[in-house]
C-alpha positions in Angstrom: 99.9 23.7 95.6 102.2 24.5 92.7 101.9 27.9 90.9 102.2 27.0 86.8 99.2 29.9 86.5 100.2 31.4 83.4 103.4 29.2 82.5 103.5 26.5 80.8 103.7 23.1 83.0 104.3 19.4 82.0 101.9 17.8 84.9 103.3 14.4 84.4 106.3 16.8 85.5 104.0 17.6 88.7 103.7 14.6 90.7 105.8 11.8 92.4 104.8 8.0 92.8 105.5 6.8 96.2 105.3 2.5 96.8 102.5 1.2 97.7 100.6 5.0 97.7 97.8 6.9 95.9 99.5 10.1 95.9 97.4 13.4 95.0 98.4 16.8 93.9 95.0 19.7 94.1 96.3 22.2 91.7 92.7 24.2 91.7 89.6 24.2 94.2 86.9 26.8 93.2 83.3 26.3 94.3 82.2 25.3 90.9 85.4 22.8 90.6 88.4 21.1 90.6 92.0 20.3 88.7 93.8 16.9 90.9 97.1 15.6 89.4 97.2 11.6 91.4 100.0 9.2 91.2 98.9 5.6 91.7 101.7 3.4 91.9 100.7 -0.4 90.3 98.2 -2.4 92.1 97.1 0.4 93.5 93.3 2.8 93.1 90.1 3.9 94.0 87.3 2.1 95.8 83.7 1.8 93.9 81.7 5.3 95.3 79.3 7.8 93.4 79.9 11.6 92.9 77.3 14.2 92.4 78.5 15.6 89.1 81.0 14.8 86.4 84.5 13.9 86.7 86.5 14.0 83.6 89.9 11.5 83.4 92.8 12.0 81.2 95.7 9.7 82.0 98.8 11.2 81.3 101.3 8.2 81.5 100.7 4.0 82.0 97.7 2.1 82.1 94.7 2.3 84.3 91.5 0.0 84.6 88.4 2.2 85.4 84.7 0.7 86.4 81.9 2.3 85.7 78.7 0.7 86.6 79.9 -2.7 87.0 81.4 -2.2 82.8 85.8 -2.6 82.7 87.5 -0.5 80.7 91.1 -0.3 80.3 92.6 3.3 79.9 95.5 4.1 78.0 98.5 7.2 78.0 96.9 10.2 76.6 93.5 8.9 76.2 91.0 10.2 78.4 87.0 9.0 79.7 84.1 10.6 81.5 82.6 9.5 84.7 79.2 10.4 84.8 77.5 11.3 87.6 75.3 9.4 90.1 77.3 6.3 89.0 79.8 3.8 90.6 82.6 4.2 89.4 86.3 2.8 90.9 89.8 2.8 89.8 92.2 0.3 89.6 96.3 0.5 88.0 96.9 -2.3 85.2 100.8 -0.8 86.1 102.0 2.5 87.8 99.7 6.1 86.4 99.7 9.4 86.2 96.2 11.0 86.0 94.1 15.1 85.8 91.2 14.6 87.2 88.6 17.6 86.7 85.7 18.3 88.6 82.9 20.5 87.9 80.4 21.3 89.9 76.9 22.9 89.1 
């Protein structure tokens, strides 16, 4: 886990792409929530699943296709979206992209 506590950092620089892969790096993990960076190579994704709590995704660079309850949204660099609790969702890389995932458990 990179130590960026108390200092500024370009989050996209903290994680690198790997061809044909999804890479993740956890920045914070607490009982009530987590902050995780992801780097998706083009065409990669996360299959449909649900979570018992809301999740916020912010695209740092690139372009993603996020499907929530069968509704497809294209999310571009510097845009974010909330994936509501208990709604099926999936993520796919339209082009290589990096994102930060914020999950709050309560």
